[in-house]
C-alpha positions, 0 to 999 in steps of 0.5 A: 558630456564627460563625467562630473568631477567630485566637486561638481557632484557635491555642488549639484547635490547641495543645490538639489537639497537647497532647491528641494527644501525651497520648493517644499517650504515655498508651497507649504509655508510661504511666510517661513520661506520668506522670513526664515529660509530665504530671509534677508541676511540669511544663510542663502544670501550669505552663501551667494556672497561666499561663492561669488567671493570664492570665484573672485579669489580663484580668478585673482589667484590665477592672475597673480600666479600666471600673469608673468607668463601671459599677454596683456589681453589675457591679464585684462580679461581675467582681472576684469572678470575677478573684479566683476565678481568682487563687485557682485560680492559687495553688492550682495551684502550691501558692502558689509553695511548691515554686518558692521551696522553702518548707516546709509548716507542721505543719498542712498536713503532717498534713492535706494529702494531698501535704503541700503548702500548698494547700486542694484536697489537704486531707483532711477526715474521710478524704476529699480536698477535691479530690474533694468540691469541686474535682471533684464540685461543679465538674462540676455548675458546669461543666455549668450554665455551659457548657451550661445557662446559654448556652441560658437566656441566649439564651431568657430576657431576665431571665437575660440581664439578670442575667448582664450585670448581674453581668458574667458572660461567657457561653460561645459554642458553640465553647467548649462544644464544645471542652470537651466534646471534651477531656472525651471525649479525656481518657477515651482516656488510661489514665494516672493524671495525665491530669487535668493535661491536663484542667486545662490545657484548663480554663485555656485555654478559660476564658481564651478565654471571658473574652477573647471571650464571647457577651455581650462588650458587658458590657465596653463603656463604654455597656452 
């Protein structure tokens, strides 16, 4: 594992501080943790949205900067990834509903667990979409992306070419270790809203991955 960049050092230090206070407050004052530290529409939640948005902007910047030099599959891959993170940004803040004091429609009031205009809190047949898709499915995707994909990328030339062809940024091991460390630390928090910190870690680490992936050459003109 190569030396961390200055941005990675700052970002990882930030996560250590946030999770450190999270563990402390979660174990000493659960009410403060849930209603102040990791509250709805608090700094942690908005921080997640900011990093997701920055990730999307970074990918869009690279798309518009390099698209005239790249093949259709590269453009498709990076654009889809940018749109996914833009969608995640909107979902995180319920598409600005609470910021702009917009009332939910009758459909969302009846079918959304929190009465908000977003998809991840929708309830289908008594089950939250968040639990089915945004938790269980996302867990599988993260395991594949953070652990399996880097191994396959390093071992098989075909996988390497496929990832580069679709502009899929491959994680460095420091990113994987950071995410696994946050996963372990989150288990030390008994508070209900601890997952807000996990989402923040997701936003921060994925921004770092997109900023400086193992295959950063996919963002060069000649690759």
